[in-house]
N, CA, C and O atoms as a GROMACS GRO file, in nm:
protein
  260
    1MET      N    1   1.099  -8.832   3.314
    1MET     CA    2   1.003  -8.868   3.354
    1MET      C    3   1.007  -9.043   3.369
    1MET      O    4   1.037  -9.092   3.259
    2THR      N    5   0.990  -9.121   3.446
    2THR     CA    6   0.975  -9.280   3.462
    2THR      C    7   0.808  -9.302   3.464
    2THR      O    8   0.722  -9.260   3.541
    3ILE      N    9   0.801  -9.376   3.359
    3ILE     CA   10   0.658  -9.447   3.355
    3ILE      C   11   0.651  -9.562   3.433
    3ILE      O   12   0.573  -9.573   3.528
    4THR      N   13   0.765  -9.686   3.381
    4THR     CA   14   0.742  -9.821   3.456
    4THR      C   15   0.900  -9.834   3.502
    4THR      O   16   0.980  -9.741   3.507
    5ASP      N   17   0.923  -9.951   3.531
    5ASP     CA   18   1.070 -10.008   3.552
    5ASP      C   19   1.143 -10.021   3.404
    5ASP      O   20   1.263 -10.004   3.383
    6ARG      N   21   1.047 -10.053   3.311
    6ARG     CA   22   1.074 -10.104   3.188
    6ARG      C   23   1.074  -9.993   3.055
    6ARG      O   24   1.136  -9.994   2.948
    7ILE      N   25   0.974  -9.898   3.113
    7ILE     CA   26   0.964  -9.795   2.992
    7ILE      C   27   1.007  -9.639   3.051
    7ILE      O   28   0.976  -9.596   3.162
    8GLU      N   29   1.070  -9.581   2.969
    8GLU     CA   30   1.068  -9.435   3.040
    8GLU      C   31   1.070  -9.317   2.908
    8GLU      O   32   1.129  -9.332   2.801
    9ILE      N   33   1.006  -9.226   2.940
    9ILE     CA   34   0.996  -9.102   2.889
    9ILE      C   35   1.104  -8.973   2.912
    9ILE      O   36   1.086  -8.900   3.010
   10ASN      N   37   1.194  -8.951   2.839
   10ASN     CA   38   1.313  -8.853   2.864
   10ASN      C   39   1.291  -8.775   2.739
   10ASN      O   40   1.293  -8.831   2.629
   11ALA      N   41   1.265  -8.626   2.755
   11ALA     CA   42   1.279  -8.550   2.653
   11ALA      C   43   1.413  -8.544   2.552
   11ALA      O   44   1.410  -8.496   2.439
   12LYS      N   45   1.513  -8.594   2.608
   12LYS     CA   46   1.643  -8.610   2.568
   12LYS      C   47   1.674  -8.750   2.465
   12LYS      O   48   1.773  -8.775   2.396
   13VAL      N   49   1.595  -8.798   2.479
   13VAL     CA   50   1.580  -8.953   2.432
   13VAL      C   51   1.493  -8.986   2.335
   13VAL      O   52   1.383  -9.025   2.375
   14MET      N   53   1.509  -8.983   2.219
   14MET     CA   54   1.425  -9.007   2.093
   14MET      C   55   1.298  -8.924   2.110
   14MET      O   56   1.182  -8.964   2.110
   15MET      N   57   1.347  -8.788   2.125
   15MET     CA   58   1.233  -8.677   2.133
   15MET      C   59   1.135  -8.668   2.226
   15MET      O   60   1.045  -8.586   2.217
   16GLY      N   61   1.147  -8.760   2.329
   16GLY     CA   62   1.073  -8.765   2.445
   16GLY      C   63   0.952  -8.863   2.414
   16GLY      O   64   0.845  -8.850   2.473
   17LYS      N   65   0.977  -8.972   2.307
   17LYS     CA   66   0.880  -9.090   2.285
   17LYS      C   67   0.910  -9.172   2.385
   17LYS      O   68   1.020  -9.169   2.440
   18PRO      N   69   0.808  -9.258   2.419
   18PRO     CA   70   0.839  -9.391   2.525
   18PRO      C   71   0.933  -9.501   2.461
   18PRO      O   72   0.897  -9.572   2.367
   19VAL      N   73   1.058  -9.509   2.522
   19VAL     CA   74   1.136  -9.627   2.495
   19VAL      C   75   1.163  -9.714   2.598
   19VAL      O   76   1.135  -9.685   2.714
   20ILE      N   77   1.218  -9.826   2.565
   20ILE     CA   78   1.253  -9.927   2.660
   20ILE      C   79   1.377  -9.858   2.742
   20ILE      O   80   1.475  -9.803   2.691
   21ARG      N   81   1.347  -9.876   2.887
   21ARG     CA   82   1.460  -9.777   2.960
   21ARG      C   83   1.610  -9.869   2.922
   21ARG      O   84   1.623  -9.991   2.905
   22GLY      N   85   1.709  -9.763   2.918
   22GLY     CA   86   1.838  -9.780   2.888
   22GLY      C   87   1.888  -9.795   2.727
   22GLY      O   88   2.003  -9.789   2.685
   23THR      N   89   1.772  -9.814   2.656
   23THR     CA   90   1.814  -9.822   2.519
   23THR      C   91   1.715  -9.677   2.439
   23THR      O   92   1.649  -9.588   2.493
   24ARG      N   93   1.739  -9.701   2.313
   24ARG     CA   94   1.693  -9.600   2.209
   24ARG      C   95   1.572  -9.649   2.128
   24ARG      O   96   1.523  -9.588   2.032
   25ILE      N   97   1.530  -9.770   2.178
   25ILE     CA   98   1.423  -9.874   2.122
   25ILE      C   99   1.284  -9.813   2.160
   25ILE      O  100   1.239  -9.832   2.273
   26PRO      N  101   1.215  -9.738   2.064
   26PRO     CA  102   1.083  -9.694   2.106
   26PRO      C  103   0.989  -9.815   2.122
   26PRO      O  104   1.005  -9.924   2.067
   27VAL      N  105   0.878  -9.775   2.215
   27VAL     CA  106   0.777  -9.853   2.220
   27VAL      C  107   0.703  -9.889   2.084
   27VAL      O  108   0.681  -9.999   2.033
   28GLU      N  109   0.671  -9.759   2.041
   28GLU     CA  110   0.605  -9.760   1.908
   28GLU      C  111   0.668  -9.853   1.800
   28GLU      O  112   0.590  -9.904   1.718
   29LEU      N  113   0.793  -9.878   1.793
   29LEU     CA  114   0.884  -9.985   1.699
   29LEU      C  115   0.827 -10.113   1.710
   29LEU      O  116   0.783 -10.178   1.616
   30ILE      N  117   0.831 -10.166   1.890
   30ILE     CA  118   0.820 -10.287   1.878
   30ILE      C  119   0.660 -10.302   1.858
   30ILE      O  120   0.641 -10.413   1.807
   31LEU      N  121   0.561 -10.246   1.873
   31LEU     CA  122   0.412 -10.259   1.871
   31LEU      C  123   0.394 -10.267   1.716
   31LEU      O  124   0.322 -10.354   1.667
   32ARG      N  125   0.466 -10.165   1.629
   32ARG     CA  126   0.450 -10.166   1.495
   32ARG      C  127   0.500 -10.297   1.426
   32ARG      O  128   0.450 -10.348   1.327
   33LYS      N  129   0.624 -10.349   1.506
   33LYS     CA  130   0.671 -10.496   1.433
   33LYS      C  131   0.594 -10.603   1.465
   33LYS      O  132   0.585 -10.708   1.402
   34LEU      N  133   0.528 -10.569   1.582
   34LEU     CA  134   0.434 -10.694   1.610
   34LEU      C  135   0.326 -10.699   1.524
   34LEU      O  136   0.287 -10.809   1.484
   35GLY      N  137   0.267 -10.590   1.486
   35GLY     CA  138   0.168 -10.566   1.427
   35GLY      C  139   0.175 -10.612   1.274
   35GLY      O  140   0.079 -10.632   1.200
   36GLU      N  141   0.317 -10.626   1.242
   36GLU     CA  142   0.347 -10.651   1.089
   36GLU      C  143   0.364 -10.770   1.114
   36GLU      O  144   0.385 -10.832   1.010
   37GLY      N  145   0.367 -10.853   1.227
   37GLY     CA  146   0.360 -11.011   1.194
   37GLY      C  147   0.497 -11.055   1.266
   37GLY      O  148   0.519 -11.176   1.277
   38ALA      N  149   0.597 -10.958   1.319
   38ALA     CA  150   0.697 -11.022   1.391
   38ALA      C  151   0.649 -11.102   1.530
   38ALA      O  152   0.553 -11.079   1.603
   39THR      N  153   0.736 -11.189   1.538
   39THR     CA  154   0.706 -11.260   1.678
   39THR      C  155   0.795 -11.218   1.775
   39THR      O  156   0.893 -11.152   1.742
   40GLU      N  157   0.769 -11.255   1.922
   40GLU     CA  158   0.864 -11.205   2.000
   40GLU      C  159   0.996 -11.230   1.977
   40GLU      O  160   1.078 -11.138   1.980
   41HIS      N  161   1.042 -11.400   1.942
   41HIS     CA  162   1.160 -11.464   1.904
   41HIS      C  163   1.214 -11.341   1.797
   41HIS      O  164   1.326 -11.290   1.807
   42ASP      N  165   1.136 -11.311   1.716
   42ASP     CA  166   1.200 -11.225   1.597
   42ASP      C  167   1.236 -11.111   1.644
   42ASP      O  168   1.339 -11.070   1.590
   43LEU      N  169   1.182 -11.022   1.748
   43LEU     CA  170   1.224 -10.908   1.790
   43LEU      C  171   1.349 -10.920   1.902
   43LEU      O  172   1.432 -10.831   1.921
   44LEU      N  173   1.346 -11.012   1.950
   44LEU     CA  174   1.459 -11.045   2.056
   44LEU      C  175   1.606 -11.117   1.956
   44LEU      O  176   1.717 -11.142   2.002
   45ASP      N  177   1.572 -11.133   1.847
   45ASP     CA  178   1.696 -11.174   1.748
   45ASP      C  179   1.754 -11.044   1.678
   45ASP      O  180   1.870 -11.031   1.642
   46GLU      N  181   1.632 -10.933   1.662
   46GLU     CA  182   1.685 -10.836   1.579
   46GLU      C  183   1.729 -10.769   1.693
   46GLU      O  184   1.836 -10.712   1.670
   47TYR      N  185   1.682 -10.752   1.826
   47TYR     CA  186   1.730 -10.660   1.910
   47TYR      C  187   1.756 -10.717   2.018
   47TYR      O  188   1.666 -10.757   2.092
   48PRO      N  189   1.900 -10.732   2.050
   48PRO     CA  190   1.955 -10.843   2.162
   48PRO      C  191   1.955 -10.754   2.293
   48PRO      O  192   1.953 -10.815   2.400
   49ARG      N  193   1.958 -10.642   2.295
   49ARG     CA  194   1.927 -10.559   2.398
   49ARG      C  195   1.766 -10.572   2.505
   49ARG      O  196   1.753 -10.552   2.626
   50LEU      N  197   1.658 -10.618   2.394
   50LEU     CA  198   1.549 -10.640   2.451
   50LEU      C  199   1.535 -10.773   2.542
   50LEU      O  200   1.618 -10.863   2.527
   51ALA      N  201   1.439 -10.786   2.630
   51ALA     CA  202   1.416 -10.882   2.714
   51ALA      C  203   1.273 -10.924   2.683
   51ALA      O  204   1.208 -10.829   2.639
   52ARG      N  205   1.206 -11.032   2.691
   52ARG     CA  206   1.101 -11.062   2.675
   52ARG      C  207   0.993 -10.976   2.775
   52ARG      O  208   0.879 -10.941   2.744
   53ALA      N  209   1.052 -10.957   2.887
   53ALA     CA  210   0.988 -10.839   2.973
   53ALA      C  211   0.982 -10.710   2.901
   53ALA      O  212   0.885 -10.638   2.923
   54ASP      N  213   1.062 -10.676   2.827
   54ASP     CA  214   1.023 -10.552   2.776
   54ASP      C  215   0.940 -10.509   2.681
   54ASP      O  216   0.884 -10.401   2.668
   55ILE      N  217   0.939 -10.633   2.597
   55ILE     CA  218   0.818 -10.660   2.488
   55ILE      C  219   0.664 -10.663   2.549
   55ILE      O  220   0.568 -10.613   2.489
   56GLN      N  221   0.655 -10.727   2.676
   56GLN     CA  222   0.535 -10.740   2.734
   56GLN      C  223   0.528 -10.598   2.789
   56GLN      O  224   0.423 -10.540   2.763
   57ALA      N  225   0.610 -10.536   2.852
   57ALA     CA  226   0.590 -10.390   2.909
   57ALA      C  227   0.513 -10.291   2.775
   57ALA      O  228   0.408 -10.226   2.780
   58ALA      N  229   0.594 -10.307   2.678
   58ALA     CA  230   0.535 -10.251   2.567
   58ALA      C  231   0.410 -10.244   2.510
   58ALA      O  232   0.354 -10.152   2.450
   59ILE      N  233   0.364 -10.392   2.547
   59ILE     CA  234   0.238 -10.399   2.500
   59ILE      C  235   0.133 -10.348   2.627
   59ILE      O  236   0.025 -10.297   2.596
   60SER      N  237   0.169 -10.363   2.760
   60SER     CA  238   0.102 -10.319   2.843
   60SER      C  239   0.084 -10.176   2.862
   60SER      O  240  -0.010 -10.122   2.920
   61TYR      N  241   0.175 -10.127   2.813
   61TYR     CA  242   0.207  -9.974   2.806
   61TYR      C  243   0.071  -9.923   2.708
   61TYR      O  244  -0.012  -9.842   2.747
   62ALA      N  245   0.069  -9.988   2.581
   62ALA     CA  246  -0.026  -9.981   2.489
   62ALA      C  247  -0.149  -9.983   2.519
   62ALA      O  248  -0.231  -9.898   2.484
   63ASP      N  249  -0.178 -10.112   2.607
   63ASP     CA  250  -0.303 -10.113   2.651
   63ASP      C  251  -0.346 -10.001   2.778
   63ASP      O  252  -0.464  -9.977   2.806
   64ASP      N  253  -0.263  -9.958   2.826
   64ASP     CA  254  -0.302  -9.863   2.942
   64ASP      C  255  -0.332  -9.731   2.865
   64ASP      O  256  -0.410  -9.651   2.917
   65ARG      N  257  -0.278  -9.703   2.747
   65ARG     CA  258  -0.300  -9.594   2.672
   65ARG      C  259  -0.422  -9.586   2.608
   65ARG      O  260  -0.448  -9.489   2.538
   0.00000   0.00000   0.00000
């Protein structure tokens, strides 16, 4: 199931948790790390496959839920 151009839910990927499209990085992980004080720059360094738009999409996804 497609959620956005950046976030997808697929039962075969991470047990159906919302992830950044094309990765196994859960939205939940991004939000948790931000909540723990990580900056956008920290996340981009730690997860090179992420883009700024992915982080913003994760935040927007959470706001919509």
